[in-house]
C-alpha positions as CSV (number, residue, x, y, z in Angstrom):
1,M,-128.9,28.7,-13.2
2,M,-131.7,29.9,-10.9
3,L,-133.3,26.5,-11.0
4,N,-130.1,24.8,-10.0
5,K,-129.8,27.1,-6.9
6,T,-133.4,26.7,-5.8
7,E,-133.5,22.9,-6.1
8,P,-131.2,22.2,-3.2
9,K,-133.2,24.7,-1.1
10,K,-136.4,22.9,-2.0
11,K,-134.9,19.5,-1.1
12,H,-133.7,20.9,2.2
13,F,-137.2,22.3,2.9
14,Q,-138.9,19.0,2.0
15,F,-136.5,17.1,4.2
16,F,-137.1,19.4,7.1
17,R,-140.8,19.2,6.6
18,N,-140.8,15.4,6.4
19,M,-138.7,15.1,9.6
20,I,-141.2,17.4,11.4
21,V,-144.1,15.3,10.3
22,T,-142.3,12.1,11.3
23,G,-141.4,13.5,14.7
24,L,-145.0,14.6,15.1
25,L,-146.3,11.0,14.4
26,V,-143.8,9.7,17.0
27,A,-144.5,12.4,19.6
28,V,-148.3,12.4,19.5
29,P,-148.9,8.8,20.6
30,I,-146.3,9.2,23.4
31,V,-147.8,12.5,24.7
32,L,-151.3,11.1,24.5
33,S,-150.3,7.9,26.3
34,L,-148.5,9.9,29.1
35,W,-151.5,12.3,29.4
36,V,-154.0,9.4,29.7
37,A,-151.8,7.7,32.3
38,W,-151.4,10.9,34.3
39,Y,-155.1,11.6,34.1
40,L,-156.0,8.1,35.4
41,Y,-153.3,8.3,38.1
42,S,-154.6,11.7,39.2
43,R,-158.2,10.5,39.3
44,L,-157.4,7.3,41.2
45,T,-155.3,9.0,43.8
46,G,-157.0,12.3,44.2
47,W,-159.1,11.0,47.1
48,G,-155.9,10.4,49.0
49,L,-155.0,14.1,48.9
50,T,-158.4,15.1,50.0
51,L,-158.3,12.7,52.9
52,A,-154.8,13.7,54.0
53,D,-155.8,17.4,53.9
54,S,-158.8,16.9,56.0
55,L,-156.8,14.9,58.6
56,G,-153.7,17.2,58.4
57,L,-151.4,14.3,57.6
58,M,-147.7,14.8,56.7
59,A,-148.1,18.6,57.0
60,E,-144.4,18.9,57.9
61,I,-143.2,17.4,54.5
62,P,-142.6,19.8,51.6
63,P,-145.7,20.2,49.4
64,F,-144.3,18.5,46.3
65,W,-143.0,15.4,48.1
66,R,-146.0,15.3,50.3
67,T,-148.3,15.1,47.2
68,Q,-146.3,12.4,45.6
69,I,-146.1,10.2,48.7
70,I,-149.8,10.5,49.3
71,R,-150.6,9.7,45.7
72,I,-148.4,6.6,45.7
73,L,-149.9,5.4,49.0
74,A,-153.4,6.0,47.6
75,L,-152.5,4.0,44.5
76,I,-151.3,1.2,46.6
77,V,-154.6,1.2,48.5
78,V,-156.5,1.1,45.2
79,L,-154.5,-1.8,43.9
80,A,-154.9,-3.6,47.2
81,V,-158.7,-3.2,47.0
82,L,-158.8,-4.4,43.5
83,F,-156.7,-7.4,44.4
84,F,-159.0,-8.2,47.3
85,L,-162.0,-8.0,45.1
86,G,-160.3,-10.4,42.6
87,V,-159.6,-12.8,45.4
88,L,-163.3,-12.6,46.6
89,T,-164.5,-13.8,43.2
90,K,-162.5,-17.0,43.7
91,I,-164.0,-17.8,47.1
92,T,-167.6,-19.2,47.4
93,L,-168.5,-16.8,50.2
94,G,-167.0,-13.8,48.5
95,R,-168.7,-14.7,45.2
96,K,-172.1,-14.7,47.0
97,V,-171.4,-11.3,48.6
98,I,-170.5,-9.9,45.1
99,E,-173.7,-11.4,43.6
100,K,-175.8,-9.8,46.3
101,A,-174.2,-6.5,45.8
102,Q,-174.7,-6.7,42.0
103,A,-178.4,-7.7,42.5
104,L,-178.8,-4.6,44.7
105,L,-177.2,-2.3,42.1
106,L,-179.5,-3.7,39.4
107,K,-182.6,-2.7,41.5
108,L,-181.6,0.9,41.9
109,P,-183.0,3.4,39.3
110,L,-180.5,4.9,36.8
111,V,-177.7,3.1,38.6
112,N,-178.9,-0.3,37.2
113,F,-178.6,1.0,33.6
114,I,-175.0,2.4,34.1
115,Y,-173.9,-0.8,36.0
116,S,-175.4,-3.2,33.5
117,T,-173.9,-1.4,30.5
118,C,-170.4,-1.3,32.1
119,K,-170.7,-4.9,33.1
120,Q,-171.6,-6.0,29.6
121,I,-168.7,-4.2,28.2
122,G,-166.4,-5.7,30.7
123,D,-167.7,-9.2,30.2
124,T,-167.3,-8.8,26.4
125,I,-163.7,-7.7,26.8
126,M,-162.8,-10.5,29.3
127,S,-164.6,-13.2,27.3
128,S,-162.8,-12.4,24.1
129,K,-160.2,-15.0,23.1
130,S,-157.6,-12.5,22.0
131,G,-158.1,-10.3,25.1
132,S,-159.7,-7.6,22.9
133,M,-163.3,-6.9,22.0
134,F,-162.1,-6.3,18.4
135,R,-162.2,-9.7,16.7
136,Q,-161.2,-9.0,13.1
137,V,-160.5,-6.1,10.8
138,V,-163.3,-5.5,8.3
139,L,-163.5,-3.6,5.0
140,F,-166.8,-2.2,3.9
141,E,-168.3,0.5,1.6
142,Y,-168.9,3.8,3.5
143,P,-170.2,6.5,3.2
144,R,-171.2,5.6,-0.4
145,K,-170.6,3.0,-3.1
146,G,-167.0,3.0,-4.3
147,C,-165.6,4.4,-1.0
148,W,-164.2,2.0,1.5
149,A,-163.7,2.2,5.2
150,I,-161.9,0.1,7.8
151,G,-163.6,-1.1,11.0
152,F,-163.4,-3.7,13.6
153,M,-165.9,-6.6,14.0
154,T,-167.1,-6.7,17.6
155,N,-169.9,-9.3,17.4
156,E,-172.0,-11.4,15.0
157,N,-175.8,-11.0,15.0
158,T,-178.0,-13.8,13.8
159,P,-181.8,-14.0,13.6
160,E,-181.7,-16.3,16.6
161,N,-179.9,-13.9,18.9
162,S,-180.5,-10.4,17.5
163,E,-183.8,-8.5,17.1
164,A,-182.2,-6.3,14.5
165,A,-181.2,-9.2,12.3
166,R,-184.7,-10.7,12.7
167,R,-186.5,-7.5,11.8
168,L,-184.3,-6.6,8.8
169,G,-184.6,-10.2,7.4
170,K,-181.2,-10.0,5.7
171,G,-179.6,-12.9,7.4
172,D,-176.5,-12.5,9.6
173,L,-175.4,-9.0,10.5
174,I,-172.0,-8.0,11.7
175,S,-171.5,-5.4,14.4
176,V,-168.7,-3.2,13.2
177,F,-167.1,-0.4,15.1
178,M,-165.7,2.3,12.7
179,P,-163.3,4.5,14.6
180,T,-162.6,8.1,13.6
181,T,-159.3,9.4,12.4
182,P,-156.9,10.2,14.0
183,N,-158.7,9.8,17.3
184,P,-159.8,6.1,17.5
185,T,-161.5,6.5,20.9
186,S,-164.7,7.7,19.2
187,G,-166.5,6.3,16.2
188,F,-169.7,4.7,15.0
189,L,-171.4,1.4,15.5
190,M,-172.8,-0.2,12.3
191,L,-174.8,-3.3,11.6
192,I,-173.7,-4.6,8.2
193,P,-174.8,-7.7,6.3
194,R,-172.0,-10.2,6.3
195,E,-171.9,-10.5,2.5
196,E,-171.2,-6.8,2.2
197,C,-168.1,-7.0,4.4
198,I,-164.6,-8.1,3.4
199,M,-162.7,-9.8,6.1
200,L,-159.0,-8.7,6.1
201,D,-156.0,-10.7,7.3
202,M,-154.6,-7.4,8.7
203,S,-154.0,-7.5,12.5
204,V,-156.0,-5.2,14.8
205,S,-152.8,-3.4,15.8
206,D,-151.8,-2.8,12.2
207,A,-155.2,-1.4,11.4
208,M,-155.1,0.8,14.4
209,R,-151.8,2.3,13.3
210,L,-153.2,2.9,9.9
211,I,-156.2,4.7,11.3
212,V,-154.2,6.8,13.8
213,S,-151.6,7.8,11.2
214,C,-154.5,8.9,8.8
215,G,-153.3,6.3,6.3
216,A,-149.6,7.4,6.3
217,I,-148.3,4.2,7.9
218,L,-149.3,1.2,5.8
219,P,-149.3,-2.3,7.4
220,G,-146.3,-4.5,6.7
221,S,-142.6,-3.9,7.2
222,E,-141.9,-3.4,3.5
223,N,-144.3,-0.6,3.2
224,E,-143.1,1.1,6.4
225,E,-139.4,0.8,5.3
226,S,-140.2,2.2,1.8
227,G,-142.1,5.1,3.5
228,E,-139.1,5.9,5.7
229,K,-136.7,5.8,2.8
230,S,-138.9,8.1,0.7
231,G,-139.1,10.5,3.6
232,D,-135.3,10.5,3.9
233,V,-134.8,11.2,0.2
234,G,-137.6,13.8,0.0
């Protein structure tokens, strides 16, 4: 009799726990996205508040509305500047001016390293066919034999274009970014022989969901539906 009374309580507790975990998986990406958006918005528009305070602009407006108006105006200015720079790249004279500025930055100590690194990353992202620097999802053994990890191929290294491939003498190497779980913004860069990698048909977005959810959300609608049903029953 005691078992019959405790089983419904156990099921209710499991249902409550599963709903909390499901809600957490839904809330965390939303909260993180909003936080990143607000952080970028604050950084891009903070200069407007500093300038307005120094000039004493809009002092008669209530503080909350004054802050929002100035931030919106600052964001419009930033977007206008970016648009103007984009237009310059399409004009011969503007392209020459940008090239001169880039050449000047490359001659400055320390600044040249930061600028060249950022420019290479930007060029890699812009030149990718899919619009992303992640070309394909890769499965490889890590951190030991028999354990498998998921990463993203970012480049192919051949003896002709890569010093690492030439020195190792193992043929083609694949540059693989292995993100950490559940925070995919950090990770490790690995150079792995092509024959030791398994190319997956999984999309980059599906792989990212798998990583962020710590493996709880499997790619494919059938797996996701079965997971939701099991959570409802549990």
